[in-house]
C-alpha positions in Angstrom: 108.6 76.1 100.6 109.0 76.0 104.4 106.0 74.3 106.0 105.3 75.5 109.6 103.0 73.5 111.9 99.6 75.1 112.5 100.0 74.8 116.3 102.4 77.7 116.1 99.6 79.9 114.8 98.5 81.8 117.8 95.8 84.3 117.2 94.3 82.0 114.6 90.5 81.6 114.0 88.7 79.3 116.4 86.0 77.1 115.0 82.3 77.4 116.2 83.0 80.3 118.5 81.1 83.5 117.8 83.5 86.4 117.5 83.4 89.3 119.9 84.1 92.9 118.9 87.0 94.6 120.6 87.0 98.4 120.5 90.4 100.0 120.8 90.2 103.8 121.5 93.0 105.6 119.7 93.9 108.2 117.1 94.0 107.2 113.4 95.8 109.6 111.1 96.1 109.8 107.3 99.3 108.5 105.9 101.7 111.3 104.9 103.2 111.5 101.5 101.7 110.4 98.2 102.1 108.0 95.3 104.8 108.7 92.8 103.8 109.2 89.1 105.1 106.0 87.5 102.4 104.5 85.3 101.4 100.9 85.9 100.0 98.6 83.2 97.3 97.1 85.5 95.7 93.9 84.2 93.2 92.3 86.6 89.9 92.2 84.9 88.3 89.9 84.2 90.1 88.0 86.9 88.6 84.6 85.8 89.4 83.9 82.2 87.6 81.2 80.2 87.9 82.4 76.7 90.6 83.8 74.4 90.9 87.5 73.7 92.2 90.8 74.8 92.6 91.5 78.6 94.1 95.0 78.4 95.5 96.9 75.4 97.0 100.4 75.4 97.5 100.2 71.6 95.8 102.8 69.3 92.5 101.5 68.0 93.2 102.2 64.3 93.0 99.0 62.3 91.7 96.9 65.2 88.6 94.8 65.0 87.2 96.0 68.4 88.3 99.6 68.5 87.0 100.1 72.1 89.3 97.4 73.4 92.4 99.6 72.7 93.0 102.5 75.1 95.7 104.4 73.1 98.2 105.0 75.9 102.0 105.3 75.2 104.5 104.3 77.9 107.7 106.4 78.1 110.8 105.8 80.2 109.8 104.1 83.6 106.7 102.0 83.9 105.6 98.8 85.7 103.5 95.9 84.4 101.1 94.0 86.7 98.9 91.1 85.8 96.8 88.8 87.9 94.4 86.3 86.3 92.8 82.9 87.0 92.1 80.2 84.4 89.3 77.8 84.8 88.2 74.9 82.5 85.1 76.0 80.6 83.8 72.5 81.0 85.2 69.2 82.5 86.2 68.0 79.0 88.0 71.1 78.0 91.3 71.1 79.8 93.3 73.1 77.3 96.2 75.2 78.7 95.5 78.9 78.7 98.5 81.1 78.0 98.9 84.6 79.4 100.9 86.9 77.0 102.2 90.4 77.6 103.2 92.0 74.4 105.3 95.2 74.0 105.4 97.2 70.7 107.8 99.8 69.5 105.9 102.3 67.2 109.0 104.4 66.5 111.6 104.3 63.7 114.5 103.4 66.0 115.2 100.4 68.2 114.0 100.6 71.8 115.8 98.9 74.7 113.7 97.8 77.7 115.7 97.2 80.9 114.0 94.7 83.2 114.9 96.1 86.6 113.0 93.5 88.6 110.5 90.9 87.6 108.7 87.8 88.9 105.8 85.6 88.0 104.3 82.5 89.6 101.4 80.1 89.4 99.1 79.1 92.2 99.8 75.4 91.3 102.5 74.2 91.8 104.6 77.3 92.5 102.7 78.9 95.4 99.7 77.1 96.7 97.4 78.8 99.2 98.6 76.9 102.3 97.8 77.8 105.9 100.5 79.7 107.7 101.0 81.2 111.1 100.1 84.9 111.5 103.8 86.0 111.5 106.9 84.1 110.4 110.4 85.6 110.0 111.5 84.8 106.4 115.1 85.8 105.8 115.4 83.6 102.6 112.1 84.2 100.9 110.9 80.7 101.3 107.6 81.5 103.1 104.6 82.4 101.0 100.9 81.5 100.4 99.6 82.2 96.9 101.3 83.6 93.8 100.6 87.2 94.7 102.3 86.7 98.0 105.4 85.1 96.4 105.7 87.6 93.5 105.5 90.7 95.8 108.0 89.2 98.2 110.5 88.7 95.4 110.0 92.2 94.0 110.5 93.6 97.6 113.9 91.8 97.6 114.6 93.5 94.2 115.1 90.2 92.3 114.8 89.4 88.6 113.5 86.0 87.9 115.5 83.8 85.5 112.6 83.7 83.0 113.7 87.2 81.8 117.1 88.5 80.9 118.3 92.0 82.0 117.0 93.6 78.8 114.7 93.3 75.8 115.6 95.0 72.5 112.6 95.8 70.2 113.3 96.7 66.6 111.5 99.6 64.9 107.8 99.0 64.3 108.0 95.5 65.8 106.8 93.7 68.9 108.3 91.4 71.5 106.8 89.2 74.3 107.6 90.3 77.8 105.6 87.3 79.1 104.4 84.2 77.3 103.6 81.6 80.0 100.9 79.0 80.7 98.2 78.7 83.3 97.6 75.0 83.2 94.5 73.3 84.7 94.9 69.7 83.6 95.4 67.2 86.4 94.2 69.8 89.0 91.1 69.3 91.1 89.2 71.5 90.7 90.7 72.5 87.2 91.5 76.0 88.4 94.8 77.8 88.5 96.1 81.4 88.7 99.1 83.4 87.7 100.5 86.7 89.2 103.2 88.8 87.5 105.0 92.1 88.3 107.8 93.7 86.3 109.6 97.0 86.8 110.8 98.3 83.5 112.8 101.2 82.1 112.9 102.0 78.4 114.9 104.5 76.3 111.9 105.0 73.9 108.1 104.7 73.7 106.0 101.6 73.9 102.5 100.2 73.7 101.5 97.2 75.8 98.8 94.5 75.8 97.9 91.5 77.9 96.2 88.7 76.0 94.8 85.3 76.7 95.1 82.4 74.2 94.6 78.6 74.4 97.7 76.6 73.6 97.8 75.7 69.8 98.5 72.1 68.9 101.8 71.2 67.2 101.1 69.7 63.8 104.0 67.2 64.1 103.7 66.0 67.7 100.0 66.6 68.4 101.0 68.2 71.7 100.3 71.7 73.0 102.8 74.4 72.3 103.2 78.0 73.3 101.6 80.6 71.0 104.1 82.4 68.6 104.6 86.1 68.5 102.7 86.2 65.2 99.8 84.4 66.7 99.7 86.9 69.6 99.9 89.8 67.1 97.0 88.4 65.1 94.9 88.0 68.3 95.6 91.6 69.2 94.3 92.9 65.9 91.4 90.6 65.3 90.4 89.7 68.9 87.8 91.1 71.2 87.7 91.8 74.9 87.7 88.6 77.0 84.2 87.6 78.1 82.4 87.1 80.4 83.2 90.4 82.1 83.5 91.0 85.8 80.7 92.7 87.7 80.9 96.4 86.7 81.6 99.1 89.4 79.0 101.4 90.8 79.1 105.0 89.6 80.5 107.6 92.0 77.0 109.1 92.4 75.4 105.7 93.3 74.5 104.9 96.9 75.6 101.2 96.6 79.4 100.9 96.6 80.8 98.2 94.1 84.5 98.6 93.5 85.0 96.5 90.4 88.3 95.0 89.2 91.0 97.0 87.5 91.9 97.0 83.8 93.7 100.1 82.7 96.8 102.2 83.4 97.1 103.4 87.0 99.3 106.3 88.2 101.7 105.4 91.0 103.8 102.5 91.9 105.3 103.6 95.3 103.8 105.5 98.2 106.6 107.3 100.1 105.8 108.4 103.6 107.7 109.9 106.5 105.8 109.9 109.8 106.4 113.1 111.9 104.5 115.6 114.0 105.2 118.2 111.4 108.9 118.5 112.3 111.8 116.1 112.1 110.4 113.3 114.4 107.3 111.5 115.4 106.7 111.8 119.1 105.8 108.4 120.5 102.3 107.9 122.1 101.9 108.1 125.8 102.5 104.9 127.8 99.8 102.4 127.1 98.5 104.3 124.1 98.6 103.6 120.4 98.6 105.7 117.2 97.7 104.3 113.7 98.1 105.4 110.1 95.9 104.0 107.3 97.4 101.7 104.7 95.7 101.2 101.3 92.6 103.1 102.5 89.9 103.4 99.9 86.5 104.8 99.2 84.2 103.6 102.1 87.2 102.5 104.2 89.2 105.5 105.3 88.8 105.1 109.1 87.5 108.6 109.2 90.6 110.2 107.7 88.9 110.9 104.4 92.1 109.8 102.7 91.6 107.6 99.7 95.0 106.1 98.7 93.8 104.2 95.7 95.8 105.0 92.6 93.9 107.0 90.0 93.4 105.4 86.6 94.5 107.4 83.6 92.8 105.1 81.1 90.3 102.3 81.8 87.5 100.3 80.3 84.0 101.6 81.1 83.0 98.4 82.9 86.0 98.3 85.2 87.1 100.0 88.4 87.3 103.8 88.5 90.4 103.6 90.8 93.0 100.9 91.6 91.2 99.9 94.8 93.6 97.9 97.0 96.7 99.2 95.1 97.8 95.7 94.1 101.5 95.8 93.5 102.0 99.3 95.0 105.0 99.5 97.4 104.5 101.3 100.7 107.8 102.7 101.9 107.4 104.3 105.3 110.1 106.0 107.3 109.4 106.4 111.1 111.8 108.5 113.2 110.6 107.8 116.7 111.3 110.4 119.4 110.9 109.8 123.2 110.3 113.2 125.0 109.8 111.6 128.4 112.4 111.5 131.3 112.4 107.7 131.2 113.3 105.1 128.5 110.2 103.8 126.7 109.4 100.6 124.9 107.7 101.0 121.5 106.3 98.4 119.2 105.3 98.7 115.5 102.7 96.4 113.9 100.5 96.0 110.8 96.9 95.3 111.7 93.6 94.5 109.8 90.8 96.2 111.8 87.2 96.1 110.7 86.6 98.3 107.7 85.0 101.6 108.7 84.8 105.1 107.2 83.5 107.6 109.6 85.4 107.2 112.9 88.8 108.6 113.7 89.3 107.8 117.4 88.9 104.1 117.5 89.6 100.8 115.7 87.5 97.7 116.0 88.8 94.1 116.0 87.4 90.6 116.4 88.2 87.8 118.8 88.4 85.1 117.6 88.9 86.2 114.0 86.9 84.7 111.1 88.4 82.3 108.7 88.6 84.7 105.8 92.1 85.9 105.1 92.4 89.7 104.3 96.2 90.0 104.0 99.0 87.6 103.1 102.4 89.0 102.1 105.9 89.9 103.1 107.0 93.0 105.0 110.5 94.3 105.3 111.5 96.2 108.4 114.8 98.0 109.2 115.9 99.6 112.4 118.9 100.4 114.6 119.5 97.7 117.3 121.0 98.1 120.8 124.5 97.8 119.4 123.8 100.8 117.0 123.8 98.5 114.0 121.3 98.7 111.2 119.2 95.5 111.0 117.0 94.4 108.1 114.4 91.6 108.6 111.7 90.1 106.5 108.4 88.8 107.9 105.5 87.0 106.2 102.2 88.0 107.6 98.8 86.3 107.4 95.9 88.4 108.8 92.2 87.6 109.0 89.4 90.1 109.1 89.6 92.0 112.4 93.0 90.8 113.4 95.1 92.9 115.7 98.5 91.7 114.4 101.8 91.0 116.3 104.6 93.5 116.8 107.1 93.5 113.9 109.6 95.8 115.7 110.4 96.4 119.3 112.5 99.5 120.2 113.7 100.7 123.6 114.2 104.4 123.2 116.3 106.3 125.9 115.0 109.6 127.3 115.2 112.5 124.9 116.5 110.3 122.1 115.2 109.0 118.8 115.3 105.8 116.8 114.8 105.3 113.1 112.5 102.5 111.7 111.7 101.7 108.1 108.9 99.6 106.9 108.3 98.4 103.3 105.9 96.1 101.5 104.1 95.6 98.2 100.4 95.3 98.6 99.7 91.7 97.5 97.0 90.5 95.2 94.4 88.3 96.9 94.4 90.8 99.9 91.5 92.9 101.0 92.1 96.5 102.1 92.4 98.5 104.3 95.1 97.9 106.9 96.8 100.2 109.4 100.3 100.7 110.7 100.2 101.0 114.5 102.8 102.5 116.9 102.3 101.7 120.5 104.2 102.6 123.7 104.1 99.4 125.7 104.7 99.4 129.4 104.8 95.6 129.6 107.6 94.9 127.0 110.9 93.7 128.4 113.7 93.7 125.8 
């Protein structure tokens, strides 16, 4: 982990100073494109786990003790697995290690091979603690992160496969195998609280059921020490176990006046949102000098900036007391292509940034920010940008961003575009757990920038 001194963090919150609202008149547009159709096993409820049981199961209910805990959804070919849970000691004397297991089952009569295309999982402690970082840090080596969600999504963005998993998993007919069987320890932590995030991109040549489960570490009879649960113990829990309690706060119904999102436990549809920003033709004409143009990122019900575009992934199956949609799109990759065109007779300086304006739903011609920003962090994660530099060479750079509620954000890309010419820019990131939507992608023609 690279530690950066906090005096580098300009635009950081200032203690004891009441924030002032800054209104930025500008156009806000819906993001073009759409989510793909890859299903995502999405295990995030209950977030806080204090008991053993079933977190999410897509197995058929036949033969199971709690039939309603099994959603009967079969994965075929490409699918992703996302899990994000927190373990907390039930009481100060109970410091047993909670294990998070993700089990895959082959219901067919032939072996199934699962190719692990990318995958990563990390704990809050000690792998990725929530440390304070500056608003924007260039991160070419992937050594800057704050929280397990930030670290996991940064590694998936770099298309890595963590060493805990090999390149493939072969599951014999009618058998199961563990994709994940790892601890969330709380002993020797103060407070006794820890979390684990995981994301895997998988491709299979058959059909599979999946389940995420929580189980306290059994005690080895010979050593008296904790040990990981066995496959057989996980299978027994799947059949005889119940949904983990206590449950999270249930979501509001669509017809209710009060909006409560709830947390996700189900299969969401869509792992990547592909977008190409244009004016309806080949290019996107840059804003006038001194003006900005924004597109919504991870917009959701009650937070569309007046575009009426809800980007939340729909849920194909879910538990009745969990979210109706995948609000926040945790783990979803945003892949945005921006062909910028300068129609003016002079060269123009253009910047591109990610921002976290105040959430609003009914206004399309302004964004609202705060100065100074509050302490609450609304986004922490890695963004990849690609562009053609002045030497006509394609550059790829990674930046780790930390943004608070109402934060304007700093430019990620500067482009000087000659008259009647265009420049291509790419932006990619995976929406990180522990972030709060929505954000915007802002393009500004800046008269003050000097390359």
